[in-house]
C-alpha positions as CSV (number, residue, x, y, z in Angstrom):
1,M,34.2,-18.5,-6.0
2,R,33.3,-16.0,-3.3
3,K,32.8,-13.2,-5.8
4,L,30.4,-15.4,-7.7
5,F,28.2,-16.0,-4.6
6,V,28.2,-12.3,-3.7
7,A,27.3,-11.3,-7.3
8,L,24.4,-13.8,-7.4
9,F,23.2,-12.6,-4.0
10,M,23.2,-9.0,-5.1
11,M,21.4,-9.8,-8.4
12,G,18.7,-11.6,-6.3
13,L,18.3,-8.6,-4.0
14,V,17.9,-6.2,-6.9
15,S,15.5,-8.5,-8.8
16,T,13.2,-9.0,-5.8
17,A,13.2,-5.2,-5.2
18,F,11.9,-4.5,-8.7
19,V,9.4,-7.4,-8.8
20,S,7.8,-6.8,-5.4
21,C,7.1,-3.1,-6.1
22,R,5.3,-3.7,-9.4
23,E,1.6,-3.5,-9.5
24,T,-0.1,-6.3,-11.4
25,A,-3.2,-6.4,-13.5
26,G,-5.0,-8.3,-10.8
27,D,-4.4,-5.5,-8.4
28,K,-5.8,-3.0,-10.8
29,M,-8.9,-5.1,-11.4
30,E,-9.5,-5.5,-7.7
31,D,-9.2,-1.7,-7.2
32,A,-11.7,-1.1,-10.0
33,A,-14.1,-3.6,-8.5
34,D,-13.8,-1.9,-5.1
35,D,-14.4,1.5,-6.6
36,A,-17.5,0.3,-8.4
37,G,-18.8,-1.2,-5.2
38,D,-18.2,2.0,-3.3
39,A,-20.0,3.9,-6.1
40,V,-23.0,1.6,-5.8
41,E,-23.1,2.0,-2.0
42,D,-22.9,5.8,-2.4
43,A,-25.7,5.8,-4.9
44,V,-27.9,3.8,-2.5
45,D,-27.3,6.2,0.3
């Protein structure tokens, strides 16, 4: 029983490590929008 809990805990740690480091499509779109806004500001200056 104890080994089961330890195994589940370790799988949870590993899965959160991989999921939290992944960049999502929303992050990429936000970065692209920021870059476009910076380009417009640079063009105005």
